[in-house]
ZASE-670840 format. One record per residue (C-alpha): y, z, x. Coordinates in steps of 0.001 Angstrom, whole numbers, padded with zeros to 6 digits, always signed. Example, Ala and Ser with C-alpha at 12.3 -4.5 7.8 and 13.67 -1.06 7.14 Angstrom:
<nodes>
-004500+007800+012300 -001060+007140+013670 
</nodes>
This chain:
<nodes>
-020932-040571-082038 -018602-038389-084073 -020796-036798-086738 -023103-034758-084508 -024270-031156-084873 -026727-028779-083188 -029979-028252-085116 -031963-026108-082670 -031876-024884-079066 -034711-023724-076793 -033615-023066-073222 -032050-026219-071796 -033492-028364-074598 -031265-029072-077609 -031947-031024-080770 -028901-032622-082388 -028564-034176-085827 -026414-037319-085801 -025407-038663-089216 -024171-041901-087617 -027748-042988-086853 -029353-045440-089303 -032199-047963-089467 -030087-050610-087692 -029299-048362-084721 -030655-049370-081316 -032760-046297-080384 -033830-047501-076952 -030309-048675-076065 -028836-045308-077082 -031425-043452-074987 -030527-045613-071982 -026790-044912-072439 -027348-041142-072709 -029564-041069-069606 -026737-042600-067544 -025246-039091-067319 -026671-037213-064316 -026773-033857-066097 -029132-035222-068772 -032732-035272-067541 -034540-036410-070679 -033667-037769-074131 -035538-038841-077245 -033810-040560-080195 -035343-040837-083670 -033168-042813-086061 -035400-042110-089080 -034884-038351-088709 -031299-038849-087367 -032406-036734-084422 -031398-036709-080725 -033382-034357-078472 -031817-033763-075061 -032970-031844-071985 -029972-031083-069744 -028539-028920-066965 -024870-028700-067997 -022711-026606-070322 -023007-027115-074081 -019352-028166-074513 -019620-030738-071721 -022806-032090-073246 -021210-032472-076681 -018255-034343-075203 -020614-036682-073379 -022555-037483-076539 -019446-037915-078683 -018100-040486-076216 -021125-042776-076636 -021039-045694-079054 -024132-046295-081207 -024907-049997-081027 -026758-052002-083640 -030202-053365-082919 -030022-056932-081698 -032479-059673-082511 -034180-060265-079172 -036783-062779-080254 -037505-065321-077538 -037502-068382-079775 -038369-071830-078414 -035480-073640-076698 -033376-076162-078637 -032252-077954-075451 -034716-080855-075830 -033560-081427-079424 -029888-081612-078393 -030762-083976-075520 -032767-086240-077856 -029904-086429-080375 -027372-087290-077661 -029563-090089-076240 -030318-091483-079718 -026598-091670-080537 -025789-093159-077105 -028487-095801-077538 -027247-096729-081022 -023621-097134-079868 -024329-098863-076547 -025267-102549-076282 -026164-102547-072585 -029949-102920-072397 -030151-101542-068850 -028279-098335-069753 -030329-097956-072943 -033550-098263-070940 -032462-095646-068375 -031210-093238-071055 -034395-093625-073106 -036559-093057-070036 -034537-089937-069180 -034931-088620-072739 -038680-089261-072815 -039598-088239-069270 -040739-084688-070195 -043022-085995-072936 -044449-088726-070687 -045135-086209-067893 -046771-083725-070302 -048944-086456-071817 -050027-087717-068377 -050817-084186-067197 -052975-083440-070254 -054761-086787-069922 -055958-085906-066416 -056483-082173-066977 -057842-082031-070551 -058656-085620-071468 -057420-087252-074646 -055224-084795-076584 -052537-085034-079261 -049870-084756-076530 -051435-087742-074757 -051298-089784-077983 -047636-088862-078529 -046757-089898-074968 -048625-093197-075464 -046735-093858-078714 -043334-093385-077060 -044517-095296-073953 -045547-098302-076068 -042125-098349-077783 -040388-098191-074379 -042564-101017-073061 -041652-103130-076109 -037958-102447-075489 -037707-100759-078891 -035474-097950-077629 -034387-096892-081116 -038008-096247-082076 -038735-094473-078770 -035678-092209-079018 -036089-091567-082743 -039758-090707-082276 -038936-088441-079331 -036324-086598-081406 -038753-086092-084292 -041479-084865-081922 -039131-082356-080285 -037848-081174-083653 -041382-080825-085007 -042564-078965-081901 -039603-076587-082108 -040298-075746-085749 -044035-075380-085087 -043495-073037-082121 -040926-071020-084085 -043352-070648-086979 -046213-069512-084751 -043798-067206-082906 -042769-065663-086219 -046386-065017-087204 -046913-063219-083867 -043761-061161-084447 -045072-060050-087848 -048047-058449-086130 -046099-057076-083170 -043872-055172-085608 -046878-052936-086248 -047001-051803-082606 -045036-048605-082281 -043344-047467-079066 -045295-044939-077056 -044277-041285-077202 -043789-040174-073613 -043470-036378-073883 -044602-033518-076104 -044458-029724-076235 -047675-027805-075707 -048317-024088-076085 -049796-022248-073083 -050629-018641-072296 -048517-017123-069525 -048574-013429-068671 -050273-012723-071970 -047571-014518-073989 -047403-017921-075647 -044945-020259-073963 -043826-023821-074754 -043979-026394-071949 -042731-029990-072126 -045383-032296-070642 -046034-035990-070265 -048331-037136-073085 -050737-038516-070462 -051289-034919-069301 -052315-033597-072740 -055981-032634-072914 -058324-032413-075873 -058035-028938-077383 -054415-028385-076294 -052100-026935-078919 -049239-029389-079429 -046096-028044-081131 -043970-030471-083152 -040683-029574-084865 -038303-031289-087287 -037186-034725-086112 -039952-035130-083536 -042745-037685-083430 -046376-036628-083210 -047906-037773-079919 -051600-037164-080618 -054147-037229-083437 -055372-033804-084445 -055572-030998-086980 -052866-028528-087940 -053872-024993-086955 -050603-023280-087894 -047535-024035-089995 -046710-026714-092543 -044464-029752-092485 -043195-032723-094435 -044409-035757-092475 -043139-039322-092672 -046217-041555-092313 -044573-044879-093143 -045367-046296-089699 -049089-045680-090218 -049779-045882-093954 -046826-047769-095409 -046079-044831-097741 -042320-044317-097990 -042450-040771-099358 -043045-037938-096856 -046355-036086-097255 -046798-032323-097032 -049357-031285-094422 -050665-027788-093686 -053465-025976-091868 -056651-028036-091632 -054939-031346-092418 -055283-034294-090062 -052075-035756-088615 -051718-039056-086768 -049792-040122-083724 -046669-042153-084397 -045777-040202-087552 -042641-038048-087777 -042076-034440-088803 -039106-034676-091167 -039051-030977-091980 -041008-027977-090728 -042798-026915-087553 -046515-027261-086897 -049062-026500-084209 -051716-029188-083785 -055122-028933-082157 -055302-032146-080112 -058441-034104-080972 -057568-037652-079875 -055280-038208-076901 -053970-041080-074783 -055641-044407-075512 -057785-042791-078232 -054839-042070-080566 -054252-044100-083723 -051064-045613-082277 -052716-046874-079099 -055773-048152-080955 -053467-050145-083243 -051878-051755-080183 -055307-052809-078933 -056241-054226-082327 -052940-056116-082474 -053623-057677-079089 -057117-058563-080258 -055838-060136-083478 -053334-062249-081532 -056008-063597-079187 -059159-063696-081310 -060188-067023-082780 -062031-067029-086092 -065125-069158-086682 -063191-071495-088956 -060378-071648-086383 -062825-072701-083676 -064308-075346-085989 -060815-076697-086733 -059997-076921-083019 -063277-078717-082247 -062742-081150-085127 -059156-081858-084022 -060346-082654-080489 -063124-084914-081780 -060663-086882-083944 -058337-087790-081039 -060582-090694-079891 -060767-091821-083527 -056977-092112-083605 -057041-094058-080342 -059681-096407-081770 -057577-096999-084888 -054638-097905-082653 -056771-100699-081152 -057900-101788-084619 -054289-101906-085836 -053436-104320-083005 -056292-106604-084001 -055113-106537-087640 -051341-106806-087126 -051133-108584-083753 -048200-106419-082601 -047685-103372-080418 -045427-101630-082950 -048450-100841-085116 -050124-099269-082059 -047125-096954-081585 -047229-096094-085294 -050910-095114-085273 -050528-093044-082124 -047887-090917-083882 -050370-089591-086429 -053258-087322-085503 -054968-084283-086983 -054573-081926-084057 -051383-079930-084694 -051950-079000-088324 -055642-078229-087814 -055093-076054-084729 -051952-074150-085758 -052088-073528-089520 -055309-071460-089442 -054264-068750-086917 -050834-068472-088539 -052464-067767-091920 -054704-065065-090396 -051853-063388-088520 -049658-063346-091617 -052380-061604-093631 -053052-059078-090843 -049338-058246-090835 -049146-057887-094628 -052131-055531-094628 -050762-053544-091694 -047536-052829-093546 -049615-051579-096464 -051701-049157-094407 -054716-051459-093945 -055579-052119-090299 -057577-055336-089784 -059045-055782-086319 -058887-059571-086049 -059368-062823-087920 -063174-062580-087992 -062929-059444-090147 -060946-061367-092805 -063433-064213-092678 -066422-061863-093044 -064784-059860-095851 -064006-063005-097839 -067662-064075-097577 -069030-060600-098476 -070915-060654-101792 -072412-057131-101627 -070325-053971-101227 -072098-050765-100209 -070257-047447-100656 -071226-044137-099121 -070485-041631-101894 -068988-038513-100303 -065434-038930-099020 -065402-042553-100143 -066018-042750-103891 -065200-039028-104010 -062072-037386-102631 -064030-035511-099998 -061919-032417-100763 -064733-029985-101381 -064161-026587-102969 -066458-023579-103359 -067606-023227-106968 -070281-020492-106700 -071903-018232-104092 -075520-017157-104547 -076917-014375-102358 -080706-014054-102087 -080506-010755-100203 -079542-007608-102144 -078016-006136-098966 -075579-009055-098581 -072827-009525-101176 -071497-013013-102056 -068253-012232-100191 -070171-011179-097066 -072177-014393-097243 -068931-016378-097491 -067371-014458-094585 -070434-015090-092419 -070297-018811-093150 -066525-019025-092636 -066746-017182-089300 -069011-019916-087948 -067403-022872-089736 -063735-022111-088931 -064074-023817-085552 -064585-027217-087167 -062500-029486-089353 -065039-031345-091452 -064704-031132-095300 -067473-028521-095759 -066011-026252-093069 -062511-026556-094518 -063749-025693-098017 -065651-022614-096788 -062746-021299-094700 -060233-021929-097471 -062352-020025-100023 -062828-017123-097594 -059087-016846-096950 -058379-016828-100675 -060764-013866-101051 -059471-011898-098054 -061352-013313-095100 -062967-010741-092820 -064104-012346-089551 -067644-011490-088411 -068159-011485-084652 -070606-014132-083409 -071636-015927-080250 -070870-019551-079376 -071277-021997-082264 -073431-025125-081892 -072487-028073-084101 -075349-030436-085002 -073927-033744-086229 -074662-034507-089915 -076806-031361-090233 -074886-028103-089814 -074061-025296-087374 -075947-022566-085515 -074737-019330-083950 -075907-015790-083188 -074819-012554-084919 -076099-009183-083660 -078741-010945-081607 -080195-012894-084535 -079759-016588-085277 -077534-017815-088134 -078189-021372-089387 -075879-023066-091893 -076312-026577-093238 -078367-028932-095387 -081790-028118-096818 -083358-030783-094632 -081811-029177-091540 -082956-025640-092353 -086346-026349-093892 -087599-029341-091880 -085832-029016-088526 -085449-025221-088201 -088590-024288-090162 -086857-021835-092529 -089214-020902-095398 -087783-021840-098832 -090879-021042-100931 -089749-017610-102122 -086729-019145-103877 -088236-022460-104986 -087735-022056-108761 -084138-020903-108445 -083303-023657-105953 -084808-026310-108252 -082420-025208-111006 -079407-025119-108674 -080171-028490-107103 -080320-030121-110544 -077139-028451-111796 -074635-030799-110117 -072754-029271-107151 -073768-029868-103536 -075396-026883-101847 -074838-025372-098410 -077791-023250-097245 -077467-020119-095057 -080311-018559-093076 -080328-015390-090970 -083180-014526-088648 -085162-017523-090053 -084836-016204-093646 -082926-017990-096399 -080230-015479-097467 -078192-017594-099846 -076501-020824-100826 -072905-021828-101475 -072255-024405-104191 -069563-026986-103395 -068048-029472-105789 -066291-032746-105054 -064401-034870-107582 -064892-038594-108073 -061710-040473-107176 -059598-041214-110248 -059262-044920-109325 -062814-045462-108014 -063925-047115-111273 -060892-049418-111191 -061735-050398-107594 -065337-051278-108538 -064125-053313-111518 -061624-055271-109379 -064205-056038-106706 -066436-057642-109336 -063412-059575-110610 -062831-060819-107032 -066306-062300-106748 -068504-059441-105491 -072016-059896-106935 -073464-056424-106362 -072044-052918-105794 -074386-050369-104195 -073949-046612-103658 -075662-044506-100994 -075938-040773-101642 -077719-037722-100322 -077869-036386-103887 -081061-036279-105919 -081728-039434-107917 -080616-038118-111336 -077227-036915-110047 -076592-040084-108044 -077484-042348-110980 -075144-040419-113287 -072220-041057-110901 -073192-044713-110547 -073365-045203-114306 -069876-043716-114794 -068374-045981-112127 -070163-049216-113058 -072210-049388-109853 -075192-051755-109938 -077706-050039-107664 -078210-046587-106104 -080080-045299-103069 -080445-041517-103534 -081797-038740-101289 -080455-040656-098290 -080771-039088-094869 -078199-040112-092244 -080773-042331-090547 -081566-044172-093797 -078162-045812-094288 -078201-048258-091386 -081749-049298-092287 -080686-050038-095880 -077783-052184-094614 -080120-054036-092260 -082611-054731-095078 -079845-056044-097333 -078654-058426-094617 -082204-059584-093916 -082538-060471-097607 -079627-062901-097212 -076763-060782-098520 -073314-060702-096899 -072651-056956-096725 -069438-054938-096609 -070013-051210-095978 -067422-048538-096771 -067876-045082-095230 -066115-042185-093561 -068567-039869-091810 -069812-039530-088254 -073231-040673-089453 -071695-043801-091051 -070866-045416-087695 -074259-047219-087320 -073949-048627-090853 -070385-049816-090210 -071669-051735-087189 -074772-053111-088956 -072798-054537-091892 -071166-057974-091810 -067882-056121-092158 -067308-052347-091971 -064438-050517-093691 -063566-046907-092775 -061648-044465-094981 -058450-042801-093752 -059844-039256-093618 -063036-040345-091930 -064429-039330-088569 -062873-041031-085573 -066135-042686-084543 -066315-044266-088015 -062782-045646-087607 -063583-046967-084153 -066771-048673-085403 -065152-050298-088438 -063706-053821-088583 -061100-052627-091097 -059545-049143-091185 -057669-047749-094170 -054736-045647-092983 -053936-044215-096415 -056306-042344-098671 -056619-044907-101462 -059982-046406-102415 -058210-049281-104210 -057147-050535-100758 -060736-051807-100481 -060211-054097-103479 -056736-055034-102248 -057931-056159-098812 -060825-058092-100400 -058337-060006-102562 -056099-060725-099554 -059122-061956-097581 -060106-064250-100478 -056571-065638-100780 -056278-066148-097030 -059488-068157-096837 -058485-070153-099950 -055168-070977-098275 -056895-072002-095029 -059364-074224-096881 -056525-075806-098867 -054589-076471-095658 -057704-077922-094043 -058318-080369-096889 -054627-081303-097061 -054519-081932-093311 -057512-084262-093363 -056442-086026-096570 -052745-086550-095837 -053181-087466-092170 -055968-089900-093063 -053609-091618-095525 -050845-091780-092881 -053270-093225-090324 -054488-095830-092819 -050924-096886-093602 -050047-097115-089908 -053260-099037-089104 -052513-101605-091813 -048965-102032-090511 -047303-100422-093532 -045515-097713-091503 -043298-098067-088451 -043337-095427-085635 -040415-093396-086992 -041798-093326-090544 -045184-092210-089207 -043580-089479-087071 -041550-088199-090049 -044591-088058-092335 -046914-086557-089706 -044527-083851-088480 -043344-083107-091999 -046931-082509-093123 -047648-080224-090163 -044492-078171-090758 -045188-077885-094500 -048721-076603-093842 -047454-074088-091274 -044851-072783-093704 -047563-072479-096358 -049648-070434-093919 -046666-068182-093246 -045827-067797-096942 -046533-064207-098051 -046007-064684-101795 -049478-066019-102461 -051189-063670-100004 -049950-060295-101261 -052347-058525-103591 -050682-057353-106752 
</nodes>
């Protein structure tokens, strides 16, 4: 490393910038080489930010010399691909058999070349019954028994070649998904109070607790999910959302683990830690998607197993028709098993990988299957069809002793402890107007309703009308006429009560997403029969939004408990429902639907409950993943039909004696490989 310079230094921790680092550099190998020096106790390399962070106990000059002496190696391809040894052995024996006229030597060589297949076939016969491997072993065994060593060796070579290509293809589809798993971040800096002063301490990420303040500087990766409480930064989110351009984040913004601070320094309130972080959840979903079998995949496997005896029966029929054992060997070469069992999971894994790179996290094959079948899409309005970035439009005080600014300050003092959209809008407006904090007691947060606290011994309640009027028994009658006008005027209203008296409301506005209408239009183009919107707004306001977006049906005045019931009723009526939401109260609906989709800025419980999570804030990703699901299922159905049709034709030809064993093996393995490559093909799966 020659081009290296010091970027920052805190105690015995130094961050270097190394211009020699690039995307092909082996980060983990470089870390291992640096840690070989005794005076270096910890190191973290980030090739995207060209950053090397070192904790050491030596002099600066000695440290620089050490680093400059290290060579940056390129990342090697370490894929454990299937072995080619059996292919080379089969070729050698086939050539030997063709050039040698000694029958005894040919027999021994052919037996040696086929022994692994014969053993595998025998083992599966006794352990699993009749399988495709058993049929292959029988086919080669029949050729050996007939003394047709050319057919036995040629068939064995084709089987080994086909198996190698099949395993490599499946291996590649697994690698596509595994690329999405990011390495764990082992350490992070947290801020602690010591002797009345703030001090930074480097800790293991497993020791971080919820509520800790994590400090992240330029070049460092974010180890937790949480909200920025101080500072601003340019953050590279490509690993999570697929967006190449860095995004500016500041106070109140959510940041995700696995993303990188390219420029700036931020303090983050840790909300999700350890296994709860986005990065670790992705790893779990990846493991699930590698192991989970879809319904159609299970059907294909069952059908393949059922057809093995059919193939064996046709082998007997071919002998009766042709009166020779060569036709038996030919029939035994062709079965449905490989293509039916392998092509389906490869297609699912490829689509999961494509979506993952585009910031759409699919939690398994069943989610794709359910999304493709979904004919009814239900959208929660706020934060889904709207941006969810609320802003204060007006403040109305109902108490002549409380000014609008005082009402805003009171609300902001209670709401500043939370990071939901309403709280962020209130705090932001208060800061813009010169926020003056009002002392209060502990704040109680009531999910999907509001907050409660105490000021000067009297209770303050802030939240929805339903919460104040129905749950907390605040009397609204004195302001009924004025509230009727405000509630019909458009903006959402936040109600504030003090000492059980309504003292004012704050009007909040939220914009409809610019591409929401385009998303609705595309969903209908992709086969969705009905689009439904759920909203807490009054009917007239909700219907106006629905009309502008082209939504078919609206459920207005929805309470949090209503949504899941609506989804359940839709399913009971025979509809296949996809639900898209983002709030804490959307979790039951996400579970009730056939397939649940959570928005990127949604509550963590919504993301955990969803089958599909959007990692970037783009409503059109809903239409995109629907199209990919449709294309994936179309591809699987095409492969299924081709497998049954082509293999049936091959079996018929072999049964009638029209194909010899080698011709059957070529056609059968060629078909399987072609279908696998079609499943792996991304051109027809990408949504454009």
